[in-house]
C-alpha positions, 0 to 999 in steps of 0.5 A: 542123898539127893540134893535140895536142887534135885528135890525141888527140880522133882517137885516142881516138874511133878507139879508141871505133870500133874497140871498137864494130865488135868489139862488133857486127861490122857489114859496112862498105861503105867508099867513096873516089874523086876524085869522086861518093863523096857520090852513090855513098853515097846510091846505096848506102845507097838500095838496102841501106837497102830490105832491111837496116838501114843507117847512112851518114855524115851531114853532112861527117862523112867525116874522121878525126873524122866517120868514128868518130862516125858508128861510135859514131852520134853528133853532134860535140861541137864546142867544148863539152865536156858535149856530148863527155861526151855522146858518151862516154855514147852510146858506152857505151849502143852498146857494151852495147846488142844493137840496132846497124845491120847495114851501115855505108855510110862515105864516106872523105874523103882529103885528104893522104897517109896518110889512107887509111891511118889509116882502114884502121887501124880499119876493116876493110871488106867492100866497097871501093869507088873511084869515080874518080881525077881531080885533086882534092886534087892540092896535096897529092898532086902527081900522079895517080898518087900520088892512085890509089897513096893511094886503092889502100890501101883496095882492098889492105885488103879480104880475100879473102872481100870485094869491091872494086867498080871503075870499069872506065871509069878506067884509074887505078881498074882497075889496082887489081885487081892489089893486092887478093885481094878478089873484083873487080866493074867497073861503067861504059860499057866493054863488058867491064865486069861491070856495064853501063849502056847506052841512056841516055834523059833523061826530060821532062814537057813542057819539065821534065826528069824524070829518066833511063833507061837498061838495066842489063847483068849476067850475060846480064840486061838490066833497065830502070833509071828514075832519077826524081829524077836529072838527071847522066848521070855519076850513072849510075855511082852508081846502077851501083855501087849495084846492085854492092853490091846484088848482093853483098848478095843483093838481086834486080835487080828489087828494086834497080831499084824502090829506085833509083827513089827515089835522090836526089842530095844537097843541092849536087850537081846538083839540078834546082830551081824558079828565079825567073822560071820559070827552072830552077836545076841546083844543083851548088854542094857542090864543084867540080874540073875534073872534076866542073865539065866533067860538070856542063856535059856535063849543061847542054849536052844539056838542052833550054833556051831560054838555058843560063847557067853561073854558075861560080865557082873551083875551089881546091887545084889547086896547079900545075893551077890555070891549066890546070884553069880553061882546060879549063873555058872551053873546054868553056863555049865548046864546050857553046855556052853562051849566057851565062857568070858568072865568080866569083873571080879564077882564073875571071875570068882564064880568061875572056880565053881564052874570049873568044879562042875567040870567045865574046861578051864581051857575054854574060861577066860578072865578080865578085869575090864570090858575092852580087854575082853572085847580083844579076846572075843575078837580073836576067838569068834568064827563063822557060825558063833553065837556069841551072848554079851551081857552085864550089869550097866556099870560093866559097860559091856556094849564095849564088847559088842562094839568090837565085834560088830560087823558094821562098825557104822551102824554102832549109834543106831544098834547099840545101847549107851552111844551117846557122847556124853556116855561115850566119854565116861571111861570104865571104872570097876565097880 
């Protein structure tokens, strides 16, 4: 339950944001979805920033306080009243200034029923994007249908002069086209998607992956797209959304393709890092849901490697689907022919019994209660040519494991998520 102070702060910041938006009238690209929002935001920003002055929300500024702060262009004041005074002063300057971004790219975090309605009370999106609908935050919505209904509020809010960019490969998302007057642009691998990807290929330089390529199909045109900094095939969806956004804002396809070569996944989201002893680390530690966990394991499955090691922490906030969600993951571990599995947390440890029943060797399973202990073990195990996937929910602090096996420790702050002084001071607490 939110305190009265927080509720009051949200209302004040929301009112301040409204004044800024009315003053400068930027185009707003709003993004929601169960997974893939941040990578989508990065792809859209990369494409649009090649031609326009664009602002995106930083850090974790995707909630009721963070979105208004992004609109204002200010950092949170935290618990310091003087910093909040500075936010107010900065807001005054923004209101009177003639300069402001032409486009705002906003990732909207929707955790509970009513969140999207609140955002739409002060945001009028020009473009509404829905990446997908899955089990994330199922604890608060109870059913996938309720999650879809909540995210649909964004699509409903887009006017007839705007655009809804919808996932053609997700039935729950595509159905949202029935609830909006906006122009629809669909994306995906489905043949009938307006923007379609095909012929996906992993690129290698010797034994190291160097991104992926695919063929973009749009309006009878075929354009090769190379994502030099992207390892995960499911990031193609983010790239397709970036293409759609570029088309809406009248950027030609060649320029869009050139921009996407610079597209890079955010920290803690399927980043390929150099590990100790000549290993490679796939850092996907920002968060986890069953859908994103399965997608990450699919990437590991497809890569060429001497050994494949999965270091997976508990997935939180799954409610009644906790057991089935973790069961899905261990089944994928077995079918993907992972060589070594390291389980971190009580929920993931509980699921290992099913993995053994499937025929996975108990000698290649290691169980830990905390990321520090798991990190020590991974450090002992890694060898040259190993690919190590590290992933888990935020509360599992799996970035602590990546830190232990990172080749260049001096680059920790630039490469890993949750590296602020405040985050690093927080001890791990078993969820």
